[in-house]
A tleap script that builds the chain and sets N, CA, C and O, in Angstrom:
source leaprc.protein.ff14SB
mol = sequence {
  NMET ASP LEU ALA SER ILE VAL THR SER VAL
  VAL ILE ALA VAL THR ALA LEU LEU LEU VAL
  LEU TYR LEU LEU TYR ARG ILE THR ARG TRP
  ALA ARG THR ARG SER THR GLY ALA TYR VAL
  LEU GLY ALA LEU PHE ALA PRO LEU GLY ALA
  ALA GLY ASN VAL SER ASP PRO ASP PHE ARG
  ILE ILE ASN GLU ALA LYS GLN ARG ARG GLU
  HIE GLU GLU ASP ASP PRO GLY ASP PRO PRO
  ASN GLU THR CLEU
}
set mol.1.N position { 121.023 91.983 92.422 }
set mol.1.CA position { 121.225 94.111 92.677 }
set mol.1.C position { 122.319 93.996 92.363 }
set mol.1.O position { 123.249 93.270 92.715 }
set mol.2.N position { 122.092 95.272 91.193 }
set mol.2.CA position { 124.038 95.362 91.183 }
set mol.2.C position { 124.445 96.410 91.635 }
set mol.2.O position { 123.418 97.018 91.935 }
set mol.3.N position { 125.482 97.161 91.937 }
set mol.3.CA position { 125.870 98.467 92.331 }
set mol.3.C position { 125.404 99.550 92.139 }
set mol.3.O position { 125.513 100.484 92.933 }
set mol.4.N position { 124.838 99.594 91.106 }
set mol.4.CA position { 124.287 100.866 90.591 }
set mol.4.C position { 123.081 101.030 91.077 }
set mol.4.O position { 122.698 102.179 91.296 }
set mol.5.N position { 122.337 100.055 91.316 }
set mol.5.CA position { 120.955 99.956 92.118 }
set mol.5.C position { 121.130 100.581 93.613 }
set mol.5.O position { 120.549 101.573 94.053 }
set mol.6.N position { 122.117 99.715 94.316 }
set mol.6.CA position { 122.271 99.515 95.446 }
set mol.6.C position { 122.429 101.271 95.832 }
set mol.6.O position { 121.591 101.895 96.483 }
set mol.7.N position { 123.519 101.772 95.342 }
set mol.7.CA position { 123.862 103.375 95.407 }
set mol.7.C position { 122.904 104.294 95.630 }
set mol.7.O position { 122.804 105.162 96.498 }
set mol.8.N position { 121.951 103.868 94.383 }
set mol.8.CA position { 121.237 104.770 94.138 }
set mol.8.C position { 119.747 104.404 95.212 }
set mol.8.O position { 118.829 105.177 95.483 }
set mol.9.N position { 119.844 103.662 95.443 }
set mol.9.CA position { 119.115 103.254 96.917 }
set mol.9.C position { 119.086 103.771 97.864 }
set mol.9.O position { 118.067 104.029 98.505 }
set mol.10.N position { 120.544 104.114 98.241 }
set mol.10.CA position { 120.850 104.959 99.436 }
set mol.10.C position { 121.141 105.907 99.310 }
set mol.10.O position { 121.575 106.413 100.344 }
set mol.11.N position { 121.135 106.786 98.106 }
set mol.11.CA position { 121.449 108.464 97.623 }
set mol.11.C position { 119.603 108.742 97.979 }
set mol.11.O position { 119.119 109.734 98.524 }
set mol.12.N position { 118.857 107.500 97.457 }
set mol.12.CA position { 117.553 108.167 97.057 }
set mol.12.C position { 117.140 108.358 99.003 }
set mol.12.O position { 116.598 109.304 99.573 }
set mol.13.N position { 117.573 107.276 99.474 }
set mol.13.CA position { 116.950 106.998 101.305 }
set mol.13.C position { 118.102 108.271 101.912 }
set mol.13.O position { 117.818 109.259 102.589 }
set mol.14.N position { 119.131 107.940 101.521 }
set mol.14.CA position { 120.004 109.705 102.667 }
set mol.14.C position { 119.102 111.138 101.987 }
set mol.14.O position { 119.045 112.017 102.847 }
set mol.15.N position { 118.665 111.395 101.159 }
set mol.15.CA position { 118.081 112.756 100.690 }
set mol.15.C position { 117.164 112.629 101.135 }
set mol.15.O position { 116.631 113.700 101.426 }
set mol.16.N position { 116.307 111.283 101.517 }
set mol.16.CA position { 114.891 111.364 101.958 }
set mol.16.C position { 114.642 111.875 103.521 }
set mol.16.O position { 113.646 112.416 104.001 }
set mol.17.N position { 116.064 111.463 104.222 }
set mol.17.CA position { 116.512 111.433 105.367 }
set mol.17.C position { 116.275 112.777 105.747 }
set mol.17.O position { 115.322 113.217 106.391 }
set mol.18.N position { 117.719 113.673 105.051 }
set mol.18.CA position { 117.709 115.063 105.434 }
set mol.18.C position { 116.747 115.730 105.088 }
set mol.18.O position { 116.450 116.686 105.804 }
set mol.19.N position { 115.872 115.427 103.775 }
set mol.19.CA position { 114.759 116.220 103.703 }
set mol.19.C position { 113.758 116.553 104.479 }
set mol.19.O position { 113.137 117.615 104.533 }
set mol.20.N position { 113.531 114.760 105.586 }
set mol.20.CA position { 112.827 115.594 106.506 }
set mol.20.C position { 113.228 116.225 107.710 }
set mol.20.O position { 112.563 116.808 108.566 }
set mol.21.N position { 114.523 115.983 107.607 }
set mol.21.CA position { 115.210 116.453 108.721 }
set mol.21.C position { 114.929 118.142 108.701 }
set mol.21.O position { 114.571 118.933 109.574 }
set mol.22.N position { 115.189 118.248 107.620 }
set mol.22.CA position { 115.704 119.348 107.244 }
set mol.22.C position { 114.005 120.544 107.114 }
set mol.22.O position { 113.889 121.761 106.972 }
set mol.23.N position { 113.287 119.759 107.211 }
set mol.23.CA position { 111.864 120.542 106.821 }
set mol.23.C position { 110.961 120.268 108.851 }
set mol.23.O position { 110.055 120.867 109.431 }
set mol.24.N position { 111.759 119.223 109.200 }
set mol.24.CA position { 111.310 119.139 110.791 }
set mol.24.C position { 111.760 120.461 111.841 }
set mol.24.O position { 111.025 120.977 112.683 }
set mol.25.N position { 113.455 120.909 111.467 }
set mol.25.CA position { 114.114 121.821 111.687 }
set mol.25.C position { 113.294 122.982 111.118 }
set mol.25.O position { 112.596 123.570 111.944 }
set mol.26.N position { 113.253 123.442 109.775 }
set mol.26.CA position { 112.031 124.771 109.530 }
set mol.26.C position { 111.023 124.717 110.269 }
set mol.26.O position { 110.678 125.697 110.929 }
set mol.27.N position { 110.296 123.444 110.299 }
set mol.27.CA position { 108.818 123.865 111.309 }
set mol.27.C position { 109.152 124.216 112.860 }
set mol.27.O position { 108.397 124.960 113.487 }
set mol.28.N position { 110.399 123.610 113.500 }
set mol.28.CA position { 110.660 124.133 114.718 }
set mol.28.C position { 111.080 125.387 114.299 }
set mol.28.O position { 110.113 126.111 114.537 }
set mol.29.N position { 111.977 126.076 113.805 }
set mol.29.CA position { 112.126 127.395 113.630 }
set mol.29.C position { 111.162 128.419 113.621 }
set mol.29.O position { 111.246 129.574 114.038 }
set mol.30.N position { 109.999 127.667 112.946 }
set mol.30.CA position { 109.012 128.940 112.556 }
set mol.30.C position { 107.611 128.669 113.562 }
set mol.30.O position { 106.543 129.246 113.363 }
set mol.31.N position { 107.818 127.792 114.543 }
set mol.31.CA position { 107.296 127.241 115.561 }
set mol.31.C position { 107.618 128.257 116.565 }
set mol.31.O position { 106.743 128.574 117.372 }
set mol.32.N position { 109.064 128.940 116.619 }
set mol.32.CA position { 109.257 129.546 117.875 }
set mol.32.C position { 109.202 130.973 117.747 }
set mol.32.O position { 109.675 131.734 118.591 }
set mol.33.N position { 108.471 131.439 116.409 }
set mol.33.CA position { 108.339 133.008 116.207 }
set mol.33.C position { 106.865 132.713 116.515 }
set mol.33.O position { 106.147 133.182 115.632 }
set mol.34.N position { 106.114 132.018 117.589 }
set mol.34.CA position { 105.094 131.879 117.957 }
set mol.34.C position { 103.782 132.212 117.264 }
set mol.34.O position { 102.891 132.790 117.886 }
set mol.35.N position { 103.670 131.930 116.239 }
set mol.35.CA position { 102.655 132.596 115.306 }
set mol.35.C position { 101.710 131.968 115.462 }
set mol.35.O position { 101.734 130.774 115.762 }
set mol.36.N position { 100.346 132.869 115.232 }
set mol.36.CA position { 99.069 132.031 115.208 }
set mol.36.C position { 98.675 130.525 114.578 }
set mol.36.O position { 98.034 129.634 115.135 }
set mol.37.N position { 99.135 130.529 113.530 }
set mol.37.CA position { 99.707 129.455 112.463 }
set mol.37.C position { 100.229 128.184 113.756 }
set mol.37.O position { 99.814 127.128 114.232 }
set mol.38.N position { 101.202 128.973 113.868 }
set mol.38.CA position { 101.897 127.894 114.828 }
set mol.38.C position { 101.436 127.166 115.586 }
set mol.38.O position { 101.693 125.965 115.495 }
set mol.39.N position { 100.322 127.825 116.920 }
set mol.39.CA position { 99.777 127.614 117.586 }
set mol.39.C position { 98.525 126.813 117.334 }
set mol.39.O position { 97.968 126.122 118.187 }
set mol.40.N position { 98.106 126.978 116.000 }
set mol.40.CA position { 97.222 125.980 115.700 }
set mol.40.C position { 97.577 124.665 115.109 }
set mol.40.O position { 96.914 123.669 115.395 }
set mol.41.N position { 98.735 124.604 114.183 }
set mol.41.CA position { 99.337 123.533 114.317 }
set mol.41.C position { 99.838 122.776 114.970 }
set mol.41.O position { 100.263 121.699 114.552 }
set mol.42.N position { 99.924 123.283 116.496 }
set mol.42.CA position { 100.162 122.703 117.709 }
set mol.42.C position { 99.203 121.419 118.319 }
set mol.42.O position { 99.431 120.325 118.835 }
set mol.43.N position { 97.929 122.259 117.927 }
set mol.43.CA position { 96.778 121.865 118.329 }
set mol.43.C position { 96.659 120.448 117.942 }
set mol.43.O position { 96.497 119.320 118.408 }
set mol.44.N position { 96.844 121.176 116.716 }
set mol.44.CA position { 96.155 119.465 115.572 }
set mol.44.C position { 96.602 118.747 116.057 }
set mol.44.O position { 95.917 117.930 116.672 }
set mol.45.N position { 98.360 118.638 116.042 }
set mol.45.CA position { 99.172 117.612 116.176 }
set mol.45.C position { 98.997 117.512 117.661 }
set mol.45.O position { 99.205 116.384 117.215 }
set mol.46.N position { 98.831 117.513 118.972 }
set mol.46.CA position { 98.893 117.515 120.371 }
set mol.46.C position { 98.126 116.568 120.764 }
set mol.46.O position { 98.249 116.293 121.957 }
set mol.47.N position { 97.053 115.713 119.930 }
set mol.47.CA position { 96.696 114.627 120.070 }
set mol.47.C position { 97.382 113.456 119.716 }
set mol.47.O position { 97.326 112.409 120.359 }
set mol.48.N position { 97.970 113.619 118.787 }
set mol.48.CA position { 99.178 112.939 117.901 }
set mol.48.C position { 100.353 112.176 118.901 }
set mol.48.O position { 100.739 111.016 119.045 }
set mol.49.N position { 100.672 113.423 119.466 }
set mol.49.CA position { 101.919 113.140 120.748 }
set mol.49.C position { 101.200 112.578 121.865 }
set mol.49.O position { 101.528 111.527 122.415 }
set mol.50.N position { 99.933 113.500 122.286 }
set mol.50.CA position { 99.278 112.186 123.379 }
set mol.50.C position { 99.070 110.878 123.482 }
set mol.50.O position { 98.767 110.263 124.504 }
set mol.51.N position { 99.228 110.478 122.462 }
set mol.51.CA position { 98.817 108.411 121.932 }
set mol.51.C position { 99.779 108.243 122.680 }
set mol.51.O position { 99.511 107.767 123.783 }
set mol.52.N position { 100.793 108.465 122.464 }
set mol.52.CA position { 101.994 107.564 123.067 }
set mol.52.C position { 102.133 107.124 123.976 }
set mol.52.O position { 102.860 106.133 124.046 }
set mol.53.N position { 101.176 107.916 125.712 }
set mol.53.CA position { 101.257 107.983 126.461 }
set mol.53.C position { 100.097 107.834 127.529 }
set mol.53.O position { 99.982 108.222 128.692 }
set mol.54.N position { 99.089 106.946 126.462 }
set mol.54.CA position { 97.762 106.452 126.867 }
set mol.54.C position { 98.653 105.013 127.455 }
set mol.54.O position { 99.762 104.653 127.061 }
set mol.55.N position { 98.048 104.543 128.192 }
set mol.55.CA position { 98.105 103.512 128.534 }
set mol.55.C position { 97.018 102.847 129.343 }
set mol.55.O position { 96.359 103.510 130.145 }
set mol.56.N position { 96.760 101.252 129.113 }
set mol.56.CA position { 95.422 100.798 129.311 }
set mol.56.C position { 95.617 100.569 131.394 }
set mol.56.O position { 96.766 100.369 131.790 }
set mol.57.N position { 94.706 100.615 132.243 }
set mol.57.CA position { 95.025 101.055 133.866 }
set mol.57.C position { 95.521 99.512 133.640 }
set mol.57.O position { 96.708 99.191 133.590 }
set mol.58.N position { 94.634 98.786 133.535 }
set mol.58.CA position { 94.684 96.890 134.051 }
set mol.58.C position { 95.846 96.450 133.403 }
set mol.58.O position { 96.204 95.316 133.722 }
set mol.59.N position { 96.560 97.069 132.545 }
set mol.59.CA position { 97.673 96.592 131.651 }
set mol.59.C position { 99.149 97.118 133.114 }
set mol.59.O position { 100.123 96.533 133.587 }
set mol.60.N position { 98.481 98.537 133.326 }
set mol.60.CA position { 99.537 98.818 134.353 }
set mol.60.C position { 99.595 98.559 135.664 }
set mol.60.O position { 100.402 98.884 136.535 }
set mol.61.N position { 98.278 97.704 135.669 }
set mol.61.CA position { 98.392 97.344 137.673 }
set mol.61.C position { 99.005 95.967 137.229 }
set mol.61.O position { 100.000 95.692 137.900 }
set mol.62.N position { 98.777 95.304 136.561 }
set mol.62.CA position { 99.437 94.211 136.568 }
set mol.62.C position { 101.186 94.043 136.144 }
set mol.62.O position { 102.056 93.227 136.451 }
set mol.63.N position { 101.138 95.462 135.157 }
set mol.63.CA position { 102.856 95.198 135.127 }
set mol.63.C position { 103.374 95.769 136.890 }
set mol.63.O position { 104.242 95.170 137.524 }
set mol.64.N position { 102.633 97.006 137.430 }
set mol.64.CA position { 103.504 97.277 139.155 }
set mol.64.C position { 103.195 95.689 139.713 }
set mol.64.O position { 104.049 95.500 140.580 }
set mol.65.N position { 102.650 94.906 139.634 }
set mol.65.CA position { 102.307 94.089 140.844 }
set mol.65.C position { 103.352 93.053 140.299 }
set mol.65.O position { 103.699 92.223 141.139 }
set mol.66.N position { 104.098 92.903 138.670 }
set mol.66.CA position { 104.908 91.464 138.429 }
set mol.66.C position { 106.229 92.389 138.801 }
set mol.66.O position { 107.258 91.728 138.935 }
set mol.67.N position { 106.356 93.800 138.988 }
set mol.67.CA position { 107.407 94.082 139.505 }
set mol.67.C position { 107.803 93.836 141.022 }
set mol.67.O position { 108.888 93.661 141.576 }
set mol.68.N position { 106.703 93.884 141.400 }
set mol.68.CA position { 106.877 94.168 143.110 }
set mol.68.C position { 107.030 92.882 143.600 }
set mol.68.O position { 107.761 92.738 144.580 }
set mol.69.N position { 106.273 91.544 142.923 }
set mol.69.CA position { 107.026 90.333 143.100 }
set mol.69.C position { 108.398 90.219 142.574 }
set mol.69.O position { 109.122 89.624 143.372 }
set mol.70.N position { 108.924 90.549 141.621 }
set mol.70.CA position { 110.554 90.597 141.485 }
set mol.70.C position { 110.948 90.784 142.475 }
set mol.70.O position { 111.471 89.892 143.141 }
set mol.71.N position { 110.787 92.296 142.976 }
set mol.71.CA position { 111.405 93.245 143.789 }
set mol.71.C position { 111.414 91.858 145.436 }
set mol.71.O position { 112.395 91.406 146.026 }
set mol.72.N position { 110.417 91.675 145.600 }
set mol.72.CA position { 110.126 90.643 146.343 }
set mol.72.C position { 111.166 89.113 146.342 }
set mol.72.O position { 111.624 88.690 147.403 }
set mol.73.N position { 111.345 88.634 145.433 }
set mol.73.CA position { 112.200 87.517 144.886 }
set mol.73.C position { 113.104 87.678 145.441 }
set mol.73.O position { 113.596 86.909 146.267 }
set mol.74.N position { 113.534 88.788 145.075 }
set mol.74.CA position { 115.350 89.443 144.954 }
set mol.74.C position { 115.496 89.753 146.257 }
set mol.74.O position { 116.675 89.650 146.596 }
set mol.75.N position { 114.588 90.177 147.349 }
set mol.75.CA position { 115.068 90.690 148.705 }
set mol.75.C position { 115.737 89.095 149.421 }
set mol.75.O position { 115.339 87.931 149.399 }
set mol.76.N position { 116.963 89.814 150.035 }
set mol.76.CA position { 117.556 88.449 150.849 }
set mol.76.C position { 116.770 88.707 152.116 }
set mol.76.O position { 116.993 87.776 152.890 }
set mol.77.N position { 115.920 89.613 152.657 }
set mol.77.CA position { 115.622 89.455 153.895 }
set mol.77.C position { 116.360 89.576 154.715 }
set mol.77.O position { 117.339 90.011 154.110 }
set mol.78.N position { 116.787 89.456 156.355 }
set mol.78.CA position { 117.588 89.840 156.965 }
set mol.78.C position { 118.657 88.999 156.959 }
set mol.78.O position { 118.830 87.797 156.757 }
set mol.79.N position { 119.816 90.621 157.429 }
set mol.79.CA position { 121.391 89.689 156.823 }
set mol.79.C position { 121.770 88.630 157.955 }
set mol.79.O position { 121.513 89.009 159.098 }
set mol.80.N position { 122.396 87.240 157.809 }
set mol.80.CA position { 122.793 86.443 158.798 }
set mol.80.C position { 123.252 87.329 159.797 }
set mol.80.O position { 123.486 88.520 159.598 }
set mol.81.N position { 123.404 86.613 161.102 }
set mol.81.CA position { 124.251 86.880 162.172 }
set mol.81.C position { 125.347 86.309 161.876 }
set mol.81.O position { 125.630 85.161 161.534 }
set mol.82.N position { 126.108 87.520 162.095 }
set mol.82.CA position { 127.810 87.045 162.198 }
set mol.82.C position { 128.375 87.089 163.441 }
set mol.82.O position { 129.072 88.068 163.708 }
set mol.83.N position { 128.213 86.189 164.295 }
set mol.83.CA position { 128.900 85.510 165.666 }
set mol.83.C position { 130.059 85.316 165.685 }
set mol.83.O position { 130.331 84.448 164.855 }
set mol.84.N position { 131.155 85.770 166.349 }
set mol.84.CA position { 132.125 85.203 166.019 }
set mol.84.C position { 132.870 85.156 168.024 }
set mol.84.O position { 133.955 84.627 168.267 }
savepdb mol mol.pdb
quit
């Protein structure tokens, strides 16, 4: 790859990122107007936001058991007797 194609790729990537950030900003500003369309759009995208918080109960139980076991292994127990 020559320098011109690398620079072109970087410019395109930065432009795309800035465009996405600008559009997200505009959508946020529009949603703050509390228009009916904003509520409908929010209702359409709500399941996508909730999908990230879904976890398998068995997986959660296993992770809690692992954390409990690690905590018990790290627990030093009773402090030693300091008799002088």
